[in-house]
N, CA, C and O atoms as a Maestro MAE file, in Angstrom:
{
 s_m_m2io_version
 :::
 2.0.0
}

f_m_ct {
 s_m_title
 :::
 protein
 m_atom[316] {
  # First column is atom index #
  i_m_mmod_type
  r_m_x_coord
  r_m_y_coord
  r_m_z_coord
  i_m_residue_number
  s_m_chain_name
  s_m_pdb_residue_name
  s_m_pdb_atom_name
  i_m_atomic_number
  :::
  1 25 23.652 -12.161 11.854 1 A "MET " " N  " 7
  2 3 23.253 -13.087 10.830 1 A "MET " " CA " 6
  3 2 22.234 -12.435 9.882 1 A "MET " " C  " 6
  4 15 22.353 -12.555 8.662 1 A "MET " " O  " 8
  5 25 21.252 -11.758 10.439 2 A "TYR " " N  " 7
  6 3 20.225 -11.148 9.601 2 A "TYR " " CA " 6
  7 2 20.785 -10.003 8.765 2 A "TYR " " C  " 6
  8 15 20.305 -9.738 7.663 2 A "TYR " " O  " 8
  9 25 21.780 -9.341 9.281 3 A "HIS " " N  " 7
  10 3 22.352 -8.223 8.537 3 A "HIS " " CA " 6
  11 2 23.202 -8.722 7.377 3 A "HIS " " C  " 6
  12 15 23.316 -8.037 6.361 3 A "HIS " " O  " 8
  13 25 23.792 -9.884 7.508 4 A "ALA " " N  " 7
  14 3 24.516 -10.475 6.381 4 A "ALA " " CA " 6
  15 2 23.536 -10.865 5.274 4 A "ALA " " C  " 6
  16 15 23.829 -10.697 4.090 4 A "ALA " " O  " 8
  17 25 22.375 -11.384 5.666 5 A "ILE " " N  " 7
  18 3 21.345 -11.708 4.680 5 A "ILE " " CA " 6
  19 2 20.833 -10.424 4.020 5 A "ILE " " C  " 6
  20 15 20.588 -10.395 2.814 5 A "ILE " " O  " 8
  21 25 20.678 -9.380 4.808 6 A "ALA " " N  " 7
  22 3 20.249 -8.093 4.247 6 A "ALA " " CA " 6
  23 2 21.282 -7.558 3.260 6 A "ALA " " C  " 6
  24 15 20.923 -6.981 2.234 6 A "ALA " " O  " 8
  25 25 22.551 -7.747 3.565 7 A "LEU " " N  " 7
  26 3 23.601 -7.299 2.649 7 A "LEU " " CA " 6
  27 2 23.543 -8.084 1.336 7 A "LEU " " C  " 6
  28 15 23.789 -7.523 0.268 7 A "LEU " " O  " 8
  29 25 23.223 -9.366 1.409 8 A "LEU " " N  " 7
  30 3 23.035 -10.153 0.185 8 A "LEU " " CA " 6
  31 2 21.811 -9.661 -0.590 8 A "LEU " " C  " 6
  32 15 21.832 -9.626 -1.821 8 A "LEU " " O  " 8
  33 25 20.752 -9.284 0.117 9 A "LEU " " N  " 7
  34 3 19.570 -8.734 -0.529 9 A "LEU " " CA " 6
  35 2 19.892 -7.416 -1.228 9 A "LEU " " C  " 6
  36 15 19.408 -7.160 -2.331 9 A "LEU " " O  " 8
  37 25 20.699 -6.591 -0.593 10 A "VAL " " N  " 7
  38 3 21.118 -5.329 -1.204 10 A "VAL " " CA " 6
  39 2 21.911 -5.608 -2.485 10 A "VAL " " C  " 6
  40 15 21.713 -4.935 -3.496 10 A "VAL " " O  " 8
  41 25 22.788 -6.580 -2.442 11 A "ALA " " N  " 7
  42 3 23.566 -6.924 -3.635 11 A "ALA " " CA " 6
  43 2 22.649 -7.426 -4.754 11 A "ALA " " C  " 6
  44 15 22.868 -7.122 -5.926 11 A "ALA " " O  " 8
  45 25 21.631 -8.191 -4.386 12 A "LEU " " N  " 7
  46 3 20.673 -8.674 -5.376 12 A "LEU " " CA " 6
  47 2 19.888 -7.516 -5.980 12 A "LEU " " C  " 6
  48 15 19.678 -7.472 -7.193 12 A "LEU " " O  " 8
  49 25 19.455 -6.583 -5.144 13 A "LEU " " N  " 7
  50 3 18.721 -5.420 -5.650 13 A "LEU " " CA " 6
  51 2 19.605 -4.510 -6.497 13 A "LEU " " C  " 6
  52 15 19.125 -3.890 -7.446 13 A "LEU " " O  " 8
  53 25 20.889 -4.425 -6.162 14 A "LEU " " N  " 7
  54 3 21.800 -3.608 -6.962 14 A "LEU " " CA " 6
  55 2 21.985 -4.171 -8.370 14 A "LEU " " C  " 6
  56 15 22.296 -3.434 -9.306 14 A "LEU " " O  " 8
  57 25 21.791 -5.473 -8.509 15 A "SER " " N  " 7
  58 3 21.939 -6.074 -9.837 15 A "SER " " CA " 6
  59 2 20.729 -5.789 -10.723 15 A "SER " " C  " 6
  60 15 20.797 -5.958 -11.940 15 A "SER " " O  " 8
  61 25 19.614 -5.354 -10.110 16 A "CYS " " N  " 7
  62 3 18.426 -4.982 -10.891 16 A "CYS " " CA " 6
  63 2 18.592 -3.563 -11.414 16 A "CYS " " C  " 6
  64 15 19.032 -2.675 -10.684 16 A "CYS " " O  " 8
  65 25 18.247 -3.354 -12.649 17 A "ALA " " N  " 7
  66 3 18.400 -2.026 -13.246 17 A "ALA " " CA " 6
  67 2 17.232 -1.111 -12.911 17 A "ALA " " C  " 6
  68 15 17.351 0.104 -13.068 17 A "ALA " " O  " 8
  69 25 16.100 -1.655 -12.451 18 A "GLU " " N  " 7
  70 3 14.897 -0.869 -12.225 18 A "GLU " " CA " 6
  71 2 14.902 -0.109 -10.906 18 A "GLU " " C  " 6
  72 15 14.077 0.783 -10.708 18 A "GLU " " O  " 8
  73 25 15.796 -0.438 -10.021 19 A "VAL " " N  " 7
  74 3 15.794 0.125 -8.675 19 A "VAL " " CA " 6
  75 2 16.821 1.244 -8.586 19 A "VAL " " C  " 6
  76 15 17.915 1.134 -9.139 19 A "VAL " " O  " 8
  77 25 16.469 2.325 -7.889 20 A "SER " " N  " 7
  78 3 17.410 3.419 -7.669 20 A "SER " " CA " 6
  79 2 18.582 2.918 -6.832 20 A "SER " " C  " 6
  80 15 18.381 2.251 -5.817 20 A "SER " " O  " 8
  81 25 19.784 3.231 -7.245 21 A "GLN " " N  " 7
  82 3 20.957 2.668 -6.595 21 A "GLN " " CA " 6
  83 2 21.469 3.496 -5.424 21 A "GLN " " C  " 6
  84 15 22.210 2.971 -4.592 21 A "GLN " " O  " 8
  85 25 21.102 4.765 -5.331 22 A "THR " " N  " 7
  86 3 21.629 5.615 -4.261 22 A "THR " " CA " 6
  87 2 21.268 5.108 -2.871 22 A "THR " " C  " 6
  88 15 22.161 5.003 -2.030 22 A "THR " " O  " 8
  89 25 19.988 4.784 -2.577 23 A "PRO " " N  " 7
  90 3 19.699 4.273 -1.232 23 A "PRO " " CA " 6
  91 2 20.291 2.893 -0.986 23 A "PRO " " C  " 6
  92 15 20.566 2.535 0.159 23 A "PRO " " O  " 8
  93 25 20.488 2.120 -2.033 24 A "LEU " " N  " 7
  94 3 21.078 0.797 -1.853 24 A "LEU " " CA " 6
  95 2 22.558 0.886 -1.498 24 A "LEU " " C  " 6
  96 15 23.055 0.118 -0.674 24 A "LEU " " O  " 8
  97 25 23.250 1.822 -2.121 25 A "VAL " " N  " 7
  98 3 24.662 2.023 -1.778 25 A "VAL " " CA " 6
  99 2 24.783 2.512 -0.342 25 A "VAL " " C  " 6
  100 15 25.679 2.095 0.391 25 A "VAL " " O  " 8
  101 25 23.867 3.407 0.057 26 A "ALA " " N  " 7
  102 3 23.856 3.887 1.439 26 A "ALA " " CA " 6
  103 2 23.534 2.748 2.408 26 A "ALA " " C  " 6
  104 15 24.125 2.659 3.484 26 A "ALA " " O  " 8
  105 25 22.593 1.876 2.023 27 A "ALA " " N  " 7
  106 3 22.236 0.741 2.874 27 A "ALA " " CA " 6
  107 2 23.407 -0.211 3.037 27 A "ALA " " C  " 6
  108 15 23.688 -0.669 4.145 27 A "ALA " " O  " 8
  109 25 24.090 -0.512 1.946 28 A "SER " " N  " 7
  110 3 25.224 -1.438 2.048 28 A "SER " " CA " 6
  111 2 26.343 -0.841 2.892 28 A "SER " " C  " 6
  112 15 26.975 -1.551 3.674 28 A "SER " " O  " 8
  113 25 26.590 0.449 2.740 29 A "SER " " N  " 7
  114 3 27.618 1.101 3.555 29 A "SER " " CA " 6
  115 2 27.237 1.087 5.035 29 A "SER " " C  " 6
  116 15 28.082 0.851 5.899 29 A "SER " " O  " 8
  117 25 25.959 1.341 5.320 30 A "ALA " " N  " 7
  118 3 25.506 1.348 6.704 30 A "ALA " " CA " 6
  119 2 25.561 -0.051 7.318 30 A "ALA " " C  " 6
  120 15 25.949 -0.197 8.477 30 A "ALA " " O  " 8
  121 25 25.180 -1.074 6.563 31 A "PHE " " N  " 7
  122 3 25.254 -2.447 7.078 31 A "PHE " " CA " 6
  123 2 26.692 -2.858 7.366 31 A "PHE " " C  " 6
  124 15 26.970 -3.475 8.394 31 A "PHE " " O  " 8
  125 25 27.598 -2.522 6.468 32 A "ILE " " N  " 7
  126 3 29.005 -2.880 6.688 32 A "ILE " " CA " 6
  127 2 29.568 -2.126 7.879 32 A "ILE " " C  " 6
  128 15 30.271 -2.703 8.710 32 A "ILE " " O  " 8
  129 25 29.258 -0.825 7.965 33 A "ALA " " N  " 7
  130 3 29.720 -0.044 9.119 33 A "ALA " " CA " 6
  131 2 29.133 -0.595 10.412 33 A "ALA " " C  " 6
  132 15 29.827 -0.680 11.425 33 A "ALA " " O  " 8
  133 25 27.862 -0.967 10.381 34 A "GLY " " N  " 7
  134 3 27.229 -1.539 11.569 34 A "GLY " " CA " 6
  135 2 27.871 -2.843 11.999 34 A "GLY " " C  " 6
  136 15 28.073 -3.079 13.191 34 A "GLY " " O  " 8
  137 25 28.190 -3.687 11.036 35 A "MET " " N  " 7
  138 3 28.840 -4.963 11.362 35 A "MET " " CA " 6
  139 2 30.211 -4.738 11.994 35 A "MET " " C  " 6
  140 15 30.570 -5.386 12.977 35 A "MET " " O  " 8
  141 25 30.954 -3.825 11.425 36 A "VAL " " N  " 7
  142 3 32.299 -3.564 11.940 36 A "VAL " " CA " 6
  143 2 32.242 -2.906 13.317 36 A "VAL " " C  " 6
  144 15 32.946 -3.324 14.236 36 A "VAL " " O  " 8
  145 25 31.409 -1.880 13.459 37 A "ILE " " N  " 7
  146 3 31.363 -1.140 14.726 37 A "ILE " " CA " 6
  147 2 30.706 -1.970 15.822 37 A "ILE " " C  " 6
  148 15 31.245 -2.071 16.924 37 A "ILE " " O  " 8
  149 25 29.550 -2.564 15.536 38 A "PHE " " N  " 7
  150 3 28.826 -3.312 16.557 38 A "PHE " " CA " 6
  151 2 29.614 -4.548 16.990 38 A "PHE " " C  " 6
  152 15 29.933 -4.714 18.167 38 A "PHE " " O  " 8
  153 25 29.921 -5.402 16.030 39 A "SER " " N  " 7
  154 3 30.627 -6.638 16.371 39 A "SER " " CA " 6
  155 2 32.056 -6.365 16.810 39 A "SER " " C  " 6
  156 15 32.552 -6.981 17.754 39 A "SER " " O  " 8
  157 25 32.712 -5.443 16.124 40 A "GLY " " N  " 7
  158 3 34.101 -5.140 16.459 40 A "GLY " " CA " 6
  159 2 34.258 -4.601 17.866 40 A "GLY " " C  " 6
  160 15 35.195 -4.968 18.575 40 A "GLY " " O  " 8
  161 25 33.339 -3.724 18.277 41 A "SER " " N  " 7
  162 3 33.447 -3.184 19.631 41 A "SER " " CA " 6
  163 2 33.180 -4.259 20.681 41 A "SER " " C  " 6
  164 15 33.810 -4.259 21.739 41 A "SER " " O  " 8
  165 25 32.260 -5.169 20.401 42 A "LEU " " N  " 7
  166 3 31.994 -6.249 21.362 42 A "LEU " " CA " 6
  167 2 33.160 -7.230 21.446 42 A "LEU " " C  " 6
  168 15 33.520 -7.683 22.533 42 A "LEU " " O  " 8
  169 25 33.747 -7.556 20.300 43 A "TYR " " N  " 7
  170 3 34.935 -8.424 20.314 43 A "TYR " " CA " 6
  171 2 36.082 -7.745 21.051 43 A "TYR " " C  " 6
  172 15 36.744 -8.361 21.886 43 A "TYR " " O  " 8
  173 25 36.308 -6.493 20.742 44 A "ALA " " N  " 7
  174 3 37.398 -5.774 21.408 44 A "ALA " " CA " 6
  175 2 37.149 -5.666 22.912 44 A "ALA " " C  " 6
  176 15 38.083 -5.783 23.707 44 A "ALA " " O  " 8
  177 25 35.900 -5.444 23.302 45 A "LEU " " N  " 7
  178 3 35.554 -5.372 24.719 45 A "LEU " " CA " 6
  179 2 35.820 -6.699 25.411 45 A "LEU " " C  " 6
  180 15 36.358 -6.727 26.518 45 A "LEU " " O  " 8
  181 25 35.451 -7.788 24.772 46 A "SER " " N  " 7
  182 3 35.637 -9.090 25.411 46 A "SER " " CA " 6
  183 2 37.107 -9.516 25.453 46 A "SER " " C  " 6
  184 15 37.528 -10.183 26.398 46 A "SER " " O  " 8
  185 25 37.881 -9.141 24.448 47 A "PHE " " N  " 7
  186 3 39.288 -9.542 24.432 47 A "PHE " " CA " 6
  187 2 40.180 -8.641 25.278 47 A "PHE " " C  " 6
  188 15 41.142 -9.110 25.885 47 A "PHE " " O  " 8
  189 25 39.862 -7.347 25.320 48 A "THR " " N  " 7
  190 3 40.744 -6.428 26.034 48 A "THR " " CA " 6
  191 2 40.236 -6.042 27.412 48 A "THR " " C  " 6
  192 15 41.026 -5.716 28.298 48 A "THR " " O  " 8
  193 25 38.913 -6.077 27.601 49 A "GLY " " N  " 7
  194 3 38.346 -5.678 28.877 49 A "GLY " " CA " 6
  195 2 38.254 -4.173 29.066 49 A "GLY " " C  " 6
  196 15 37.933 -3.707 30.159 49 A "GLY " " O  " 8
  197 25 38.529 -3.415 28.028 50 A "ILE " " N  " 7
  198 3 38.428 -1.956 28.103 50 A "ILE " " CA " 6
  199 2 36.942 -1.598 28.077 50 A "ILE " " C  " 6
  200 15 36.264 -1.815 27.073 50 A "ILE " " O  " 8
  201 25 36.446 -1.054 29.175 51 A "LYS " " N  " 7
  202 3 35.015 -0.846 29.355 51 A "LYS " " CA " 6
  203 2 34.410 0.207 28.434 51 A "LYS " " C  " 6
  204 15 33.247 0.074 28.051 51 A "LYS " " O  " 8
  205 25 35.153 1.252 28.062 52 A "TRP " " N  " 7
  206 3 34.572 2.307 27.251 52 A "TRP " " CA " 6
  207 2 34.241 1.834 25.839 52 A "TRP " " C  " 6
  208 15 33.522 2.525 25.118 52 A "TRP " " O  " 8
  209 25 34.747 0.674 25.429 53 A "LEU " " N  " 7
  210 3 34.397 0.145 24.109 53 A "LEU " " CA " 6
  211 2 32.929 -0.249 24.035 53 A "LEU " " C  " 6
  212 15 32.347 -0.301 22.951 53 A "LEU " " O  " 8
  213 25 32.328 -0.529 25.201 54 A "GLY " " N  " 7
  214 3 30.903 -0.837 25.224 54 A "GLY " " CA " 6
  215 2 30.041 0.353 24.847 54 A "GLY " " C  " 6
  216 15 28.910 0.179 24.392 54 A "GLY " " O  " 8
  217 25 30.559 1.555 25.029 55 A "ALA " " N  " 7
  218 3 29.805 2.758 24.673 55 A "ALA " " CA " 6
  219 2 29.752 2.972 23.166 55 A "ALA " " C  " 6
  220 15 28.910 3.730 22.685 55 A "ALA " " O  " 8
  221 25 30.621 2.330 22.420 56 A "ILE " " N  " 7
  222 3 30.652 2.475 20.964 56 A "ILE " " CA " 6
  223 2 29.622 1.556 20.298 56 A "ILE " " C  " 6
  224 15 29.172 1.831 19.186 56 A "ILE " " O  " 8
  225 25 29.257 0.485 20.966 57 A "THR " " N  " 7
  226 3 28.370 -0.520 20.401 57 A "THR " " CA " 6
  227 2 27.046 0.051 19.892 57 A "THR " " C  " 6
  228 15 26.617 -0.345 18.808 57 A "THR " " O  " 8
  229 25 26.373 0.956 20.608 58 A "PRO " " N  " 7
  230 3 25.110 1.499 20.076 58 A "PRO " " CA " 6
  231 2 25.262 2.252 18.750 58 A "PRO " " C  " 6
  232 15 24.298 2.355 17.992 58 A "PRO " " O  " 8
  233 25 26.441 2.772 18.465 59 A "LEU " " N  " 7
  234 3 26.656 3.410 17.168 59 A "LEU " " CA " 6
  235 2 26.524 2.401 16.032 59 A "LEU " " C  " 6
  236 15 26.010 2.720 14.960 59 A "LEU " " O  " 8
  237 25 26.990 1.191 16.278 60 A "GLY " " N  " 7
  238 3 26.815 0.128 15.287 60 A "GLY " " CA " 6
  239 2 25.356 -0.240 15.122 60 A "GLY " " C  " 6
  240 15 24.899 -0.500 14.009 60 A "GLY " " O  " 8
  241 25 24.615 -0.265 16.232 61 A "GLY " " N  " 7
  242 3 23.184 -0.526 16.147 61 A "GLY " " CA " 6
  243 2 22.456 0.563 15.384 61 A "GLY " " C  " 6
  244 15 21.529 0.281 14.625 61 A "GLY " " O  " 8
  245 25 22.870 1.800 15.581 62 A "ALA " " N  " 7
  246 3 22.275 2.908 14.830 62 A "ALA " " CA " 6
  247 2 22.576 2.779 13.340 62 A "ALA " " C  " 6
  248 15 21.727 3.086 12.502 62 A "ALA " " O  " 8
  249 25 23.778 2.326 13.012 63 A "ALA " " N  " 7
  250 3 24.124 2.112 11.601 63 A "ALA " " CA " 6
  251 2 23.253 1.007 10.994 63 A "ALA " " C  " 6
  252 15 22.861 1.093 9.831 63 A "ALA " " O  " 8
  253 25 22.951 -0.028 11.780 64 A "PHE " " N  " 7
  254 3 22.044 -1.074 11.304 64 A "PHE " " CA " 6
  255 2 20.660 -0.493 11.012 64 A "PHE " " C  " 6
  256 15 20.060 -0.804 9.984 64 A "PHE " " O  " 8
  257 25 20.159 0.343 11.910 65 A "LEU " " N  " 7
  258 3 18.845 0.953 11.707 65 A "LEU " " CA " 6
  259 2 18.830 1.847 10.463 65 A "LEU " " C  " 6
  260 15 17.856 1.861 9.710 65 A "LEU " " O  " 8
  261 25 19.898 2.577 10.259 66 A "ILE " " N  " 7
  262 3 20.001 3.411 9.057 66 A "ILE " " CA " 6
  263 2 20.014 2.531 7.807 66 A "ILE " " C  " 6
  264 15 19.387 2.861 6.800 66 A "ILE " " O  " 8
  265 25 20.719 1.429 7.878 67 A "GLY " " N  " 7
  266 3 20.754 0.494 6.747 67 A "GLY " " CA " 6
  267 2 19.385 -0.069 6.418 67 A "GLY " " C  " 6
  268 15 19.013 -0.162 5.248 67 A "GLY " " O  " 8
  269 25 18.624 -0.450 7.454 68 A "TRP " " N  " 7
  270 3 17.269 -0.959 7.215 68 A "TRP " " CA " 6
  271 2 16.372 0.129 6.647 68 A "TRP " " C  " 6
  272 15 15.536 -0.141 5.785 68 A "TRP " " O  " 8
  273 25 16.539 1.347 7.122 69 A "GLY " " N  " 7
  274 3 15.749 2.449 6.589 69 A "GLY " " CA " 6
  275 2 16.044 2.699 5.119 69 A "GLY " " C  " 6
  276 15 15.127 2.887 4.319 69 A "GLY " " O  " 8
  277 25 17.311 2.700 4.767 70 A "CYS " " N  " 7
  278 3 17.695 2.906 3.365 70 A "CYS " " CA " 6
  279 2 17.204 1.759 2.483 70 A "CYS " " C  " 6
  280 15 16.796 1.977 1.342 70 A "CYS " " O  " 8
  281 25 17.245 0.552 3.012 71 A "LEU " " N  " 7
  282 3 16.752 -0.605 2.257 71 A "LEU " " CA " 6
  283 2 15.246 -0.503 2.046 71 A "LEU " " C  " 6
  284 15 14.743 -0.869 0.984 71 A "LEU " " O  " 8
  285 25 14.529 -0.013 3.043 72 A "THR " " N  " 7
  286 3 13.086 0.186 2.910 72 A "THR " " CA " 6
  287 2 12.776 1.244 1.854 72 A "THR " " C  " 6
  288 15 11.872 1.078 1.036 72 A "THR " " O  " 8
  289 25 13.537 2.329 1.886 73 A "VAL " " N  " 7
  290 3 13.351 3.383 0.882 73 A "VAL " " CA " 6
  291 2 13.596 2.822 -0.525 73 A "VAL " " C  " 6
  292 15 12.850 3.125 -1.457 73 A "VAL " " O  " 8
  293 25 14.621 2.023 -0.666 74 A "ALA " " N  " 7
  294 3 14.928 1.451 -1.985 74 A "ALA " " CA " 6
  295 2 13.879 0.425 -2.421 74 A "ALA " " C  " 6
  296 15 13.509 0.368 -3.594 74 A "ALA " " O  " 8
  297 25 13.409 -0.371 -1.483 75 A "ALA " " N  " 7
  298 3 12.466 -1.437 -1.839 75 A "ALA " " CA " 6
  299 2 11.110 -0.896 -2.237 75 A "ALA " " C  " 6
  300 15 10.484 -1.406 -3.166 75 A "ALA " " O  " 8
  301 25 10.646 0.142 -1.538 76 A "PHE " " N  " 7
  302 3 9.329 0.675 -1.817 76 A "PHE " " CA " 6
  303 2 9.353 1.894 -2.714 76 A "PHE " " C  " 6
  304 15 8.300 2.411 -3.086 76 A "PHE " " O  " 8
  305 25 10.522 2.354 -3.059 77 A "GLY " " N  " 7
  306 3 10.657 3.450 -4.010 77 A "GLY " " CA " 6
  307 2 10.184 4.792 -3.494 77 A "GLY " " C  " 6
  308 15 9.681 5.606 -4.268 77 A "GLY " " O  " 8
  309 25 10.336 5.043 -2.192 78 A "PHE " " N  " 7
  310 3 9.976 6.354 -1.648 78 A "PHE " " CA " 6
  311 2 10.907 7.401 -2.233 78 A "PHE " " C  " 6
  312 15 12.075 7.125 -2.508 78 A "PHE " " O  " 8
  313 25 10.385 8.596 -2.420 79 A "LYS " " N  " 7
  314 3 11.233 9.660 -2.952 79 A "LYS " " CA " 6
  315 2 11.182 10.855 -2.068 79 A "LYS " " C  " 6
  316 15 11.835 11.860 -2.351 79 A "LYS " " O  " 8
  :::
 }
 m_bond[315] {
  # First column is bond index #
  i_m_from
  i_m_to
  i_m_order
  :::
  1 1 2 1
  2 2 3 1
  3 3 4 2
  4 3 5 1
  5 5 6 1
  6 6 7 1
  7 7 8 2
  8 7 9 1
  9 9 10 1
  10 10 11 1
  11 11 12 2
  12 11 13 1
  13 13 14 1
  14 14 15 1
  15 15 16 2
  16 15 17 1
  17 17 18 1
  18 18 19 1
  19 19 20 2
  20 19 21 1
  21 21 22 1
  22 22 23 1
  23 23 24 2
  24 23 25 1
  25 25 26 1
  26 26 27 1
  27 27 28 2
  28 27 29 1
  29 29 30 1
  30 30 31 1
  31 31 32 2
  32 31 33 1
  33 33 34 1
  34 34 35 1
  35 35 36 2
  36 35 37 1
  37 37 38 1
  38 38 39 1
  39 39 40 2
  40 39 41 1
  41 41 42 1
  42 42 43 1
  43 43 44 2
  44 43 45 1
  45 45 46 1
  46 46 47 1
  47 47 48 2
  48 47 49 1
  49 49 50 1
  50 50 51 1
  51 51 52 2
  52 51 53 1
  53 53 54 1
  54 54 55 1
  55 55 56 2
  56 55 57 1
  57 57 58 1
  58 58 59 1
  59 59 60 2
  60 59 61 1
  61 61 62 1
  62 62 63 1
  63 63 64 2
  64 63 65 1
  65 65 66 1
  66 66 67 1
  67 67 68 2
  68 67 69 1
  69 69 70 1
  70 70 71 1
  71 71 72 2
  72 71 73 1
  73 73 74 1
  74 74 75 1
  75 75 76 2
  76 75 77 1
  77 77 78 1
  78 78 79 1
  79 79 80 2
  80 79 81 1
  81 81 82 1
  82 82 83 1
  83 83 84 2
  84 83 85 1
  85 85 86 1
  86 86 87 1
  87 87 88 2
  88 87 89 1
  89 89 90 1
  90 90 91 1
  91 91 92 2
  92 91 93 1
  93 93 94 1
  94 94 95 1
  95 95 96 2
  96 95 97 1
  97 97 98 1
  98 98 99 1
  99 99 100 2
  100 99 101 1
  101 101 102 1
  102 102 103 1
  103 103 104 2
  104 103 105 1
  105 105 106 1
  106 106 107 1
  107 107 108 2
  108 107 109 1
  109 109 110 1
  110 110 111 1
  111 111 112 2
  112 111 113 1
  113 113 114 1
  114 114 115 1
  115 115 116 2
  116 115 117 1
  117 117 118 1
  118 118 119 1
  119 119 120 2
  120 119 121 1
  121 121 122 1
  122 122 123 1
  123 123 124 2
  124 123 125 1
  125 125 126 1
  126 126 127 1
  127 127 128 2
  128 127 129 1
  129 129 130 1
  130 130 131 1
  131 131 132 2
  132 131 133 1
  133 133 134 1
  134 134 135 1
  135 135 136 2
  136 135 137 1
  137 137 138 1
  138 138 139 1
  139 139 140 2
  140 139 141 1
  141 141 142 1
  142 142 143 1
  143 143 144 2
  144 143 145 1
  145 145 146 1
  146 146 147 1
  147 147 148 2
  148 147 149 1
  149 149 150 1
  150 150 151 1
  151 151 152 2
  152 151 153 1
  153 153 154 1
  154 154 155 1
  155 155 156 2
  156 155 157 1
  157 157 158 1
  158 158 159 1
  159 159 160 2
  160 159 161 1
  161 161 162 1
  162 162 163 1
  163 163 164 2
  164 163 165 1
  165 165 166 1
  166 166 167 1
  167 167 168 2
  168 167 169 1
  169 169 170 1
  170 170 171 1
  171 171 172 2
  172 171 173 1
  173 173 174 1
  174 174 175 1
  175 175 176 2
  176 175 177 1
  177 177 178 1
  178 178 179 1
  179 179 180 2
  180 179 181 1
  181 181 182 1
  182 182 183 1
  183 183 184 2
  184 183 185 1
  185 185 186 1
  186 186 187 1
  187 187 188 2
  188 187 189 1
  189 189 190 1
  190 190 191 1
  191 191 192 2
  192 191 193 1
  193 193 194 1
  194 194 195 1
  195 195 196 2
  196 195 197 1
  197 197 198 1
  198 198 199 1
  199 199 200 2
  200 199 201 1
  201 201 202 1
  202 202 203 1
  203 203 204 2
  204 203 205 1
  205 205 206 1
  206 206 207 1
  207 207 208 2
  208 207 209 1
  209 209 210 1
  210 210 211 1
  211 211 212 2
  212 211 213 1
  213 213 214 1
  214 214 215 1
  215 215 216 2
  216 215 217 1
  217 217 218 1
  218 218 219 1
  219 219 220 2
  220 219 221 1
  221 221 222 1
  222 222 223 1
  223 223 224 2
  224 223 225 1
  225 225 226 1
  226 226 227 1
  227 227 228 2
  228 227 229 1
  229 229 230 1
  230 230 231 1
  231 231 232 2
  232 231 233 1
  233 233 234 1
  234 234 235 1
  235 235 236 2
  236 235 237 1
  237 237 238 1
  238 238 239 1
  239 239 240 2
  240 239 241 1
  241 241 242 1
  242 242 243 1
  243 243 244 2
  244 243 245 1
  245 245 246 1
  246 246 247 1
  247 247 248 2
  248 247 249 1
  249 249 250 1
  250 250 251 1
  251 251 252 2
  252 251 253 1
  253 253 254 1
  254 254 255 1
  255 255 256 2
  256 255 257 1
  257 257 258 1
  258 258 259 1
  259 259 260 2
  260 259 261 1
  261 261 262 1
  262 262 263 1
  263 263 264 2
  264 263 265 1
  265 265 266 1
  266 266 267 1
  267 267 268 2
  268 267 269 1
  269 269 270 1
  270 270 271 1
  271 271 272 2
  272 271 273 1
  273 273 274 1
  274 274 275 1
  275 275 276 2
  276 275 277 1
  277 277 278 1
  278 278 279 1
  279 279 280 2
  280 279 281 1
  281 281 282 1
  282 282 283 1
  283 283 284 2
  284 283 285 1
  285 285 286 1
  286 286 287 1
  287 287 288 2
  288 287 289 1
  289 289 290 1
  290 290 291 1
  291 291 292 2
  292 291 293 1
  293 293 294 1
  294 294 295 1
  295 295 296 2
  296 295 297 1
  297 297 298 1
  298 298 299 1
  299 299 300 2
  300 299 301 1
  301 301 302 1
  302 302 303 1
  303 303 304 2
  304 303 305 1
  305 305 306 1
  306 306 307 1
  307 307 308 2
  308 307 309 1
  309 309 310 1
  310 310 311 1
  311 311 312 2
  312 311 313 1
  313 313 314 1
  314 314 315 1
  315 315 316 2
  :::
 }
}
C-alpha cells in the first residue's frame, strides 16, 4: 500500500519541472519491479506451493529499498 502511494508521489514529482528526473525514473522502475517481484513471488508461492519462490521475495524488498533511496535523492537533490 505504501509503495503505491510512493509511486503516486513519484508521478507527482515527475510533473514538476524543477526536479531532476533521472532518480525519479529509477525510483519508479524500482517500485514497480519491487511490487511485481515481492508480491508476485508471494502470490505464486501461495498458489503453487513451490518453496523456492520464497527465496525470490527479498529481491523485491531490495528493489523497494532502492526505490526509496532514489526517491530520497530526488527529493533532497543530492548529487
